C-alpha positions as CSV (number, residue, x, y, z in Angstrom):
1,M,-9.8,5.0,28.6
2,I,-8.5,4.0,25.1
3,P,-10.6,1.0,24.0
4,K,-8.1,-1.9,23.9
5,E,-10.3,-4.1,21.7
6,S,-10.5,-1.4,19.1
7,V,-6.7,-1.0,19.1
8,F,-6.4,-4.7,18.5
9,R,-8.9,-4.5,15.7
10,L,-7.0,-1.6,14.1
11,A,-3.7,-3.5,14.5
12,S,-5.3,-6.6,12.8
13,L,-6.5,-4.4,10.0
14,A,-3.0,-3.1,9.4
15,L,-1.6,-6.6,9.4
16,K,-4.3,-7.8,7.0
17,F,-3.5,-4.8,4.7
18,A,0.2,-5.8,4.7
19,R,-0.8,-9.2,3.4
20,V,-2.5,-7.8,0.3
21,N,-0.2,-8.5,-2.7
22,R,-0.4,-6.2,-5.7
23,I,0.2,-7.2,-9.3
24,T,3.6,-5.4,-9.3
25,F,7.0,-6.6,-8.0
26,H,10.1,-5.6,-6.2
27,E,13.3,-4.9,-8.1
28,D,14.1,-8.6,-8.1
29,G,11.0,-9.3,-10.2
30,V,10.1,-12.1,-7.8
31,R,8.8,-10.7,-4.5
32,P,5.3,-9.2,-4.9
33,E,4.8,-5.6,-3.8
34,T,2.3,-5.4,-1.0
35,D,-0.1,-2.7,-0.2
36,T,2.1,-1.7,2.7
37,D,5.1,-1.4,0.4
38,H,3.1,0.7,-2.0
39,T,1.6,2.9,0.7
40,F,4.9,3.7,2.4
41,M,6.5,4.5,-1.0
42,L,3.6,6.8,-1.8
43,G,3.8,8.6,1.5
44,L,7.5,9.1,1.3
45,I,7.5,10.3,-2.3
46,A,4.4,12.4,-2.0
47,C,5.7,14.3,1.1
48,A,9.1,14.8,-0.4
49,I,7.7,16.2,-3.7
50,A,5.1,18.4,-1.9
51,A,7.7,19.9,0.4
52,E,9.9,20.9,-2.5
53,Y,7.5,21.8,-5.3
54,Y,4.1,22.4,-3.7
55,P,4.7,24.4,-0.4
56,E,1.0,25.5,-0.5
57,L,-0.1,21.9,0.3
58,N,-0.5,20.8,3.9
59,L,2.1,18.0,4.4
60,G,0.2,16.5,7.2
61,K,-2.8,16.0,5.0
62,V,-0.6,14.6,2.2
63,A,0.8,12.1,4.6
64,R,-2.6,11.2,6.1
65,Y,-4.3,10.7,2.7
66,A,-1.4,8.6,1.5
67,L,-1.6,6.5,4.6
68,V,-5.3,5.6,4.1
69,H,-5.7,5.9,0.4
70,D,-5.9,2.1,-0.2
71,L,-6.9,0.9,3.3
72,V,-10.2,-0.5,2.1
73,E,-8.1,-3.1,0.1
74,A,-7.4,-4.8,3.4
75,H,-10.9,-6.2,3.0
76,A,-11.5,-5.7,-0.8
77,G,-8.1,-6.8,-2.1
78,D,-6.2,-5.0,-4.9
79,T,-7.7,-4.6,-8.4
80,P,-5.1,-4.1,-11.2
81,S,-6.1,-1.0,-13.3
82,F,-4.3,-2.1,-16.5
83,N,-6.9,-3.3,-19.1
84,M,-9.7,-2.8,-16.6
85,T,-13.1,-3.5,-18.1
86,V,-16.5,-1.9,-17.2
87,E,-17.3,-5.1,-15.4
88,T,-14.1,-5.3,-13.3
89,K,-14.4,-1.6,-12.4
90,A,-18.0,-2.1,-11.3
91,D,-17.0,-5.1,-9.2
92,K,-14.1,-3.1,-7.7
93,V,-16.5,-0.3,-6.7
94,L,-18.9,-2.8,-5.0
95,R,-16.1,-4.6,-3.1
96,E,-14.6,-1.4,-1.9
97,E,-18.0,0.0,-0.8
98,K,-18.6,-3.1,1.2
99,A,-15.0,-2.9,2.7
100,F,-15.6,0.7,3.7
101,G,-18.8,-0.3,5.3
102,Q,-16.9,-2.8,7.4
103,I,-14.4,-0.2,8.4
104,Q,-17.2,2.1,9.4
105,T,-18.8,-0.6,11.5
106,D,-15.5,-1.4,13.2
107,F,-14.2,2.1,13.9
108,A,-16.9,4.8,13.5
109,D,-17.4,4.9,17.3
110,S,-14.0,4.1,18.6
111,F,-11.6,5.7,16.0
112,P,-13.7,7.9,13.7
113,W,-10.5,9.5,12.4
114,V,-9.9,6.4,10.3
115,V,-13.4,6.7,8.7
116,R,-13.1,10.4,8.2
117,E,-9.7,10.3,6.5
118,I,-10.8,7.6,4.0
119,S,-14.0,9.6,3.3
120,E,-12.1,12.8,2.7
121,Y,-9.6,11.1,0.4
122,E,-12.3,9.5,-1.6
123,S,-14.2,12.8,-2.0
124,Q,-11.1,14.3,-3.7
125,T,-12.3,17.7,-2.4
126,H,-9.0,18.8,-0.9
127,P,-6.0,19.5,-3.2
128,E,-3.8,17.2,-1.0
129,A,-6.1,14.3,-1.8
130,R,-5.9,15.0,-5.6
131,F,-2.2,15.3,-5.3
132,V,-1.9,12.0,-3.6
133,R,-4.1,10.3,-6.2
134,Y,-1.9,11.9,-9.0
135,L,1.3,10.4,-7.6
136,D,-0.4,7.1,-6.8
137,K,-0.6,6.7,-10.6
138,A,3.1,7.2,-10.9
139,L,4.2,4.5,-8.5
140,P,3.5,1.4,-10.7
141,K,5.7,3.0,-13.5
142,L,8.5,3.2,-11.0
143,T,8.2,-0.4,-10.0
144,H,7.9,-1.5,-13.7
145,I,11.1,0.4,-14.5
146,L,13.0,-0.9,-11.4
147,N,12.1,-4.6,-12.1
148,G,12.4,-4.5,-15.9
149,G,8.7,-4.7,-16.7
150,V,8.0,-8.1,-15.1
151,T,4.3,-7.4,-14.6
152,L,3.8,-6.1,-18.1
153,R,5.4,-9.2,-19.6
154,N,3.3,-11.4,-17.4
155,L,0.2,-9.5,-18.7
156,K,1.5,-9.9,-22.3
157,A,1.2,-6.1,-22.6
158,T,2.4,-4.5,-25.8
159,K,3.9,-1.1,-26.2
160,A,0.8,0.0,-28.0
161,T,-1.6,-1.1,-25.2
162,V,0.7,0.4,-22.5
163,E,0.8,3.7,-24.3
164,E,-2.9,3.8,-24.8
165,S,-3.4,3.1,-21.1
166,H,-1.0,5.9,-20.3
167,R,-2.8,8.4,-22.6
168,A,-6.1,7.7,-20.9
169,Q,-4.6,8.1,-17.5
170,L,-3.0,11.4,-18.3
171,D,-6.2,12.8,-19.7
172,A,-8.2,11.7,-16.6
173,L,-5.7,13.3,-14.2
174,G,-5.7,16.8,-15.7
175,N,-3.2,19.6,-15.3
176,E,-3.6,20.7,-11.6
177,F,0.0,19.6,-10.8
178,P,2.2,20.4,-13.8
179,E,5.4,19.2,-12.3
180,C,3.8,15.9,-11.4
181,K,2.4,15.6,-14.9
182,E,5.8,16.1,-16.3
183,L,7.3,13.4,-14.0
184,L,4.5,11.0,-14.8
185,H,4.9,11.5,-18.5
186,A,8.6,10.9,-18.3
187,L,8.0,7.7,-16.3
188,M,5.4,6.6,-18.8
189,V,7.9,7.1,-21.7
190,E,10.6,5.1,-19.9
191,T,8.2,2.4,-19.0
192,S,7.0,1.9,-22.6
193,E,10.5,2.2,-24.1
194,S,12.8,0.5,-21.6
195,C,10.7,-2.4,-20.3
196,R,11.0,-5.5,-22.4
197,L,7.4,-5.8,-23.2
198,Y,5.8,-8.9,-24.6
199,E,5.0,-8.3,-28.2
200,G,2.9,-11.3,-29.1
């Protein structure tokens, strides 16, 4: 029999995940983007791009990894990556490790698929996981462009700091998915040029 209490627990985790606000906003620049908004957008865009440009990727894996890629944030919360320090990165790692431990405790016996998918995504062993991570970095640029750079203005970001962040991100992602890299670079250029950034 399907364990009813575990289903309720998984439903509660999904609802808690939906209440996590990110630092980014919807097109109106007022409504915060939630982790659920972000995850659905990532899954939709990643599957559409993979189907058209990367037929060698398994679409099921792409969708699965997109679905769980930030699930630990239901417990850990979101950590903005812009201007992240060594200290905030270390804190993020600790919070997310603790959150994953909670998910393991809650679902390792009843729904081990949840634990396994998160582990596989985080290992970045499969190309589908690396593909999802690559596109995950593109999504904030899309929201910045769609809302006119509200988050960047709130952070008092300058064009120079944004471009520096973009360069570091591109270097870290590498060249495994050239079409995605081209897209990401174009979004970065538009973000830094078209968003009305705070210039001191």
